[in-house]
N, C-alpha and C positions, 0 to 999 in steps of 0.2 A: 287018376282022380282029377288032376288039373285039366286034362282035355275034356272030361265030362262036364266040369263046371264051365269051361270056356265055351263048349258047344251049347249048353243050356243058356248061357248068357247071350250068345249070338242069336239063338232062336228067339229069345225074349226081345232083344233089340229089334230084330227083323219084324216080329209080330207087332211091336209097338209102332214102328214106322208104317207098316201096312195098315194098321188100324187108324192112325192119324191121317194117312193118305185117303182112306175111304171116307173119313169124316169130312175131308175137304172136297172130295169128288161128288158125294151124294147131293149136297146143296147146289153144286154147279150143274148137275143134271136137271134139277128142278128149275133152275134159272133158265137153262137152255130150253126146256120144255115150255115154260111160260112165254119166253120170247118167241119161240117158234109159233106157238098158237096165236100170239098177238101180232107179230111183225113179219115173220118169215114163213109164210104159209106153204111155199113150195120147197122148203129146205129139207130134202129127204135125208141128207147125210146126218142131220141132227138126231134122227130117230132110228137110223139104220143100225141093226143089231151088230153087224160086222164092225162098224165104226166104234161102237161102244166097247166091243171086245178088244179092238186094237188100242184104244185110248187107255183102257184098264190095264192091258198087258204092258204098254209102254211105262205106265206109272209104277207098276209092280217091278219091272226090270230095273228102272231107275232107282227105286228104293232099295232093291237087293244089291245093286252095284255100289251105292253109297254106303250101305251097311258093310259090305265086304271090304271096301277100301278103307273104311274107318278102322277095321281090325287088322287088315293086311295091306298096308299102304303100297302104292306103286313106287317104282324107282325114282320118279320125279319128286316124291316127298323127301327122300334121303338126299337127293341132289340139292333141293332147296334148303334143307337143314344144314348141309355142308356150306353152301354159299352164304346163307344168312348169318351163320355163326363165325365164319372166317373172313367175311367180306372179300372173298376170292371166288371167282367163278368155278363151278365144278369142271374138272378137266374133261376135255372132249374125248380123249382116248381112254377114260377110266371105265372099268368094268366092276360092277358091284358083285362081290363074291358071296358075302353073307350079310344079311340085314335082319333087323328086328326092332320092334317098338312096342310100347304099351299104349293102351287106349287112354285118352285123357280122362282124368277124374273130374269130379264136380267143380274143382277149382281151375281146371285147365292144365294141370300138371301132368307131364308125361316124360318118357325117356325114349331115345332113339339111338341105335348103334349100327355101325356098318363097317365092313372091311372091304376096301377097294383095291384093285390092281391097276397101276399106271406104269408107263414106260420110264426108263431111267432119267432122261433129261427133264421130264415133267416132275418127277419126285424131287430132283435136286432144286428145281425152281420153286416148288411148293414149300420145301423145307426152308429155303432162304426167305421166302415171303413170311412164313410163320415166325421164324427166328427174328426177323427184323420188325415184326409187328409189336408195338409197345404194349398192347393189351395182353399178349400171351407171355406166360412165364415158364421157364424151364422147370419141369417137375422132377424132383429128386427121388420121389417114390417110384417103385417099379410099376410098370403099366399093367393094368388088368382089363380084360375085355368087359364090356358092359353086360349086365345081367340079361339083357334082351338077346344077346347072341352067344352067351357062354356055352350053351349046350350044342350049338351048331358050328362052333369054331374050334373043335377039338383037333382038327388037322393042322391048325396054325399054332405056332409056339409063341406065347406071350413074351417070353424072355428075349426074343429077337427084335421086339419093338423097343429099342433102347433110346431112341430120340423122342422124348415125351414132353408135351406142352399142355398147359391148361389155361383156362380163362374163366375166372369167377365173374359172371356177368351181373351179379348183385353183390352188395357189400356183405350181406349176411351169409353168402355162399350157398343159397338155395337154388341157384341156377348156374350151372357150369358146363363148359364145353371142354372136352379133353381130346387131344389128337396125338397120335403116335406113329412113328415111321419104322418100318422094317426095310432097311436099305438093301439087304442081301437079296430079298425076294421082290422088291419094288411094291411093297404093300403099305397101305395107309389105313389105320383104324381110327374111328372117332366115336365119341360117346357124348350125347347131349342129355342132360338131366335137369328137371325142375322138381321140387317137392315143397 
């Protein structure tokens, strides 16, 4: 049922973007036609059917890509979430194994979670940087994967993520970043949530 609702929502958003794009393009074609007739008498490319099809296709492909990446962000989204919330650059040798996020609501609130694999020297350095960062506090509660990746992370054991830190980025706790380390398997999991 969830997939049906998500699919219908994606179709609705894509249709909305396509409709808004058409509303922006139609007046542009009238302006071009007016300018062509007034100033650019010999500009064949402005009225060429192939050119119109290419411009419309590019617009539709761009709208589709933007819609798709809003629901299924690229790896760079998770890399910037990691970097922005830890003030540490995303490790060069890191590989994102599992990722998931929610689409921002009307207030811009969303969540993003990921599990990454890095080499042993990098995980040691990263743990030390987090441990020495005054913004992060050691979390005494057991680590739990974020809701965004819970279904896709069954092959990973949450209990192995024993070194767990959190950062409440707002005083009321409505924005937090949680990071945990599985040193046996060189895994790092993070969860960023606003509500």
